[in-house]
N, C-alpha and C positions, 0 to 999 in steps of 0.2 A: 137687497137689503138684508135678507136672511143670511146670505153668504158672508156679509161683513161682520156679523156677530157670532157666527158659528165657526167651528174648525180652528180656533186659536190653540196654538201648541204651547204647553208648559214645558219647554225644553230647559231643564235645570242647568245643564252646562252652559247653554247660551245666555240664560238670564243671569247666572252667577258671574260669568265673564263680563257681561255688560255692566252690571252693578259695580263690580270691582274696578274696571277701567274708568268708567264714568265718575265714580266716587273719588278715585285717586286723582283724576284730572281736576275735578272741582276743588279738592283739597289743595292741590298745588297752585291753582289759580288764586285761592284765598290767601295762601301763604306768600304769594308773589305780589300781593297788593302793596303799593308804596305807602310809606308812612305819611301821615297828614302834615301839611306845611303850617308853620306857626304864623308867619307874618303875612299880611294881606298882599304885599308885593310878590311874594313867592307863590301865593295862591292864584294870582292872575296869570302866571306863566304856565304854558302847557307842560304837562308832566310827561317826561320821556324816560322810560325805564332802561335798565341795563339791557343791551342788545339793540338799542336804537329804535324801539317800538314805543308808541304812545299808549296810554291807557285805553283809548278808544280802539286802537288797532288790536290790542290784546283781547279786548272784550269781543270784538268781531271774530277773531280767530277762535276764541273759546266757543262761541255759538256755532261756528262752522264745524268744529271738531265734534261737538255733541250731536249736531245734526247728522254727521257722517255715521257716528255710532248708532243713532236711532234708525237710519236707513237700513243698516245691516241687521239690526235687531228685528225690525218689522218684516224684512224679507224672509226671516227664518221662523218667527213665531206667529205671524199673522196668518190669515187664510191663504196668503201666497205660499207659505210653507206647505200647507196641506195640498193645495192645488198643484204644486210642483211634482207631487207623486202621482198625479192623475193625468196631467197634460204636459206634453213636451214643451210647448211654447211658453207655458208659465215657468217651467224649469229654466228655460233660457233667460227669461226676464229676471228671475231670481238671481241667476249667475251674473248678469250685468250689474245688478244692484250691489251684490256682495263683492264682486271682483273689480269693478270699474268705478261706479258712482260713489259708493261708500268710501273706499280708499282714497279717491280723489279729494273728497271733502275733508278726510282726516289729515292728509298731507297739507292741504291749504290751511287747515286749522292750526298747524304748527304746535302740537301738544308737548313737544319734547322737554322744554324748560319747565313746564308746569308738572309733568310727570316726574322729572328729576327732583324738583323742589318737594314734591309729596313723598318720594321714596327716601330722600336724604334729609328731610325735615329742615330745609333751609328757611331762614327767616326772610322777611320782605326786603327787597333791594332798596337802596337809597334812591330817591327820585333825582333826576338830572335835568338840567335845562338844556335847550337846544344849543346854546352857546358853548356849554361845556363839552358837547359832543363834537363841535367843530374845532375845539382847542387842540393844538398840537401836543400839549402835555397831558391830554386826557388819555386814560388807559384804554378807553374804547377805540380811540382813533389810532393807537399804536398797535393794537392787537389785530392780527389777520382774521378774516372771517372763518368761522368754524366750518369744517367739512367732514364728510363721512368717507374716508378713503376707500374702505372695503366695499362700499356701495357705488361710489361715483367714479372710481378709477377706471372701471370697465363698463361704460353705459350701454354699449352695444350688447355685451354679454348679458347684462342684467335685463334688458328689454327682451332679448331672445328667450331667456329663462322664464320670464313672466308669461310670454306668449305660449311657451311649451306647457306651462302649468295650466293656463286657461283652456287651451285646445286639447291637451292630453287627457283631461277628465271627460272630454266629449267622445272618446273612443268607446264604442258600444259596450265592451266588456266592463270597463270601469263605470260608465254611465249607468248601466242597469244594476251593477253591484252596489253603488252608492244609494240607489233608490231603495234597495231591499235591506240595507244594513245601516242602522242609525249611527253606529260608531264610525263607519267609513264615510258616511255623509258629513259628520262633524269634521273629520280630517280634511275632506274635500273643501268645506267652507273655510276652514282655517288656512289652507294653502291658497285659496282664492284671495283671502284678505291679505296675507303676507305678500303674495306675488303682486297684487294691485298696489300695495304700499311701496314696494321696491320699484315698480314701474313708474309711478308718479314722482318718486324722488329723483328719477333721472331727468324729469322734465320741469319740475317746479322747485324754486328755492323756498324751502320750508325753514323759516327762522328757528335757530341761528345758523342753519346749514345753508351755505351759498352754493348754487349750482355752477360748477366751473365750465361745463360744456357750452360752446357757443350756441345761440338760439337757432341758427339754420341747421346745425347738426341735430339738434333736438327735434326740429320739424321733420327731418328725414326719418328719425326713429318713429315718429307718429305715422308717417306715410307707410313705412314698412309694416307697422301694426295693423293699420287699416287694410292694407293689401292682404295680409294673412287672414284677417277676419272676413274679408270679402270672399276670398276663395272658399273658406269653410262654409260661409252662408250660402254661396251659390251651390256647393255640393249638396246641401240639404234641400234647397229650394227646387233645384232641377233634377234631383235624384229620383230614380224610379223604383228603388227598393227600400224596404223598411229596415232601418238600422237599429231601432230600439224596440224589439218585440216584447219586452217586459211591460210596455205601456199599452198592450192590447187588452183593454179592460172594457167593462160594460158601459163606462162613461162615454165611449166613442160611438154613440149611436147617431149623433148629428154630423160628425166628421170622422173619417177613417184615420187610422194611425198614420198613414202616409200623408194625409192632409195636415194632420197635427205636426208632423215632422217638417213639412215644407213651410208651415207657418212659423215654426221655431227658427228655421233658417233665416226667414225674413226678419224676425225679431232681433236675432243676433246681428245680422247684416246691417240693418238700418238703426238699431238701437245703440250701437257703439259709435255711430258717426257724430251725434251731437256733442258728447264730451270731448272727442278728439278734435272736432272743428273749433270748439271754444278754446281749447289749449293751443291749437295751431295759430289762431288769430292773436291770442295773447303773446305768443312767442314772436310772431311777425312784428307786432307793435314794439316789443322789446328790441328787436333787431333794428327797426327803423330809428328808435331813440338812440341806440348806440351809434348808428351811422351819422345821425344828425349831430350828436355830441362829438364824434371824431372829426367831422367836417368843420364844426365851430372851433374846436381846439386847433386844427390845422390853420384855419383862417386867422385866429388870434396870434398864433406863432409867426405867421408871415407878417402881420402888422407890427408886432413887437420886435422882430429881428431887424437890427439896423442894416440899411442898404449900403452896399459898397459902390461908390461912384467910380466911373471910368477915368475921371481926371483927378489928379492930386489936389488936395485942399489948399496947398501952398505952392507958389511957383518954385520950381526947382531949376537951378542952373545946370544945364547939361554940357 
């Protein structure tokens, strides 16, 4: 109980960044609220905003984005931030929160339109009915889905770069230097957050950006990431030498630094599996839906295509 109320860090760069981003997002969400409908008939229809998302979906996305920001904030300013300078396994848990869990929630939260609305001071979009979205004359139906070419054109390269950032900071020289230097630690956390966001953008369609990579290929990217993390975790778990001597402090009177290091390997090894498994299951479900849709379309095409008979419909004098 004492540890939960002590050792909170007043990291002004982190707090300032959180307030700025969270406030900008909430401002964009409020500006993106649709105008109220006048007639009772329009009020009974579900409100679908520009981009094809309903008001309930946008509210859920806003909650997920704010939750992702809160996860990153608590990982840095709560007692977790203090304990990460004392125990290696807490440092690994903090890395998972900042580099994997928080960015995943941020990407699922799809904050891009709200942030753009806040920065460009756009007004609320006009509400649309579901029938207008299906209409061929609707501008939404005629416009192709938005993409991020410089992020999604090379998904393998982006995922490899994210893994290099995650694992590169675990090199003993950088790991110990970030512990001793607050400025370098801030750069480390910012790079974790950026790399995690780029990583999840290769796997998740974050409205309005649609993911062009097929689901099975995205699953292979997940498998490669899990394999790299497993190798790193096994190196720490089964290693016999101390890689991070800067953590040799008086707090390790119940466990040695080597025990702490091995526990940190287990935290990284096992901790990265739940979000990866959830993402893989979701991608496999998308793939099955696509396969079922393709089979249904092919079946309808066979039924609607007129058959050619072997005999002529009219007798022909030969």
